[in-house]
C-alpha positions in Angstrom: 84.6 -105.4 22.0 82.2 -102.7 20.7 81.9 -104.4 17.3 81.1 -107.7 19.0 78.5 -106.1 21.2 76.9 -104.3 18.2 76.8 -107.5 16.2 75.2 -109.5 19.0 72.6 -106.7 19.5 71.8 -106.7 15.8 71.4 -110.5 15.8 69.2 -110.4 18.9 67.0 -107.7 17.5 66.6 -109.5 14.2 65.7 -112.7 16.1 63.1 -111.0 18.3 61.5 -109.0 15.4 58.9 -111.7 14.4 57.8 -112.2 18.0 57.6 -108.4 18.5 55.4 -108.0 15.4 53.1 -110.8 16.3 52.7 -109.5 19.8 52.0 -106.0 18.6 49.3 -107.3 16.2 47.6 -109.4 18.9 47.7 -106.6 21.4 45.7 -104.3 19.0 48.5 -102.0 18.0 48.3 -102.9 14.3 45.4 -100.6 13.4 47.2 -97.5 14.8 50.6 -98.2 13.3 50.2 -95.6 10.6 49.2 -93.0 13.3 52.4 -93.9 15.1 54.3 -92.8 12.0 52.4 -89.5 11.8 49.7 -90.6 9.3 46.3 -89.3 10.5 43.3 -90.7 8.8 40.7 -88.1 9.9 43.3 -85.3 10.1 43.6 -82.7 12.8 40.9 -80.4 14.0 41.1 -76.8 12.7 43.3 -74.3 14.5 43.5 -73.2 17.2 43.9 -76.5 18.9 45.5 -78.1 22.0 47.1 -81.5 22.4 46.7 -83.7 25.5 48.8 -86.8 25.7 47.6 -89.5 28.1 50.3 -92.1 28.7 48.4 -94.6 30.9 44.9 -96.0 31.0 44.3 -94.0 34.2 45.4 -90.8 32.5 43.1 -91.5 29.5 40.2 -91.8 31.8 41.2 -88.7 33.7 41.7 -86.7 30.5 37.9 -87.0 29.7 36.7 -84.4 32.3 39.6 -82.1 31.3 38.7 -82.2 27.6 35.1 -81.6 28.4 36.0 -78.6 30.6 38.3 -77.2 27.9 35.5 -77.6 25.3 33.0 -75.8 27.5 35.4 -73.0 28.3 36.9 -72.6 24.8 34.4 -74.1 22.3 36.4 -72.9 19.3 39.5 -74.8 20.4 40.1 -78.1 18.7 41.3 -80.8 21.1 43.7 -83.6 20.1 44.2 -86.5 22.5 47.0 -89.0 22.0 47.6 -92.3 23.9 50.2 -95.0 24.1 48.1 -98.1 24.6 45.2 -99.5 22.6 43.1 -99.7 25.9 43.8 -96.0 26.5 42.8 -95.2 22.9 39.6 -97.2 23.4 38.7 -95.2 26.5 39.3 -91.9 24.8 37.2 -93.0 21.8 34.4 -94.2 24.0 34.3 -91.2 26.2 35.3 -88.5 23.8 34.5 -89.8 20.4 32.8 -86.7 19.1 34.6 -84.2 21.2 38.3 -84.8 20.7 
């Protein structure tokens, strides 16, 4: 039974793969695919640094005042902000482009 389940799961995943890739490309995930695998184009800020991960769009918007306060309090601290969605990344880029 386990082998049948595994085979059906593999077939289902292979059948869904083209739709998944197309949907990801249309949603704006394509440009950040390398970053999702750990490839950073601009690189990381120098150490010391802190990392803030904003999961939702609301958290991305809320992270901006936090990052600004961290930069005021510890100007030598590099700040890295990561997001999950393209919209969240756009919000972070628009509000914190030169800061984080």
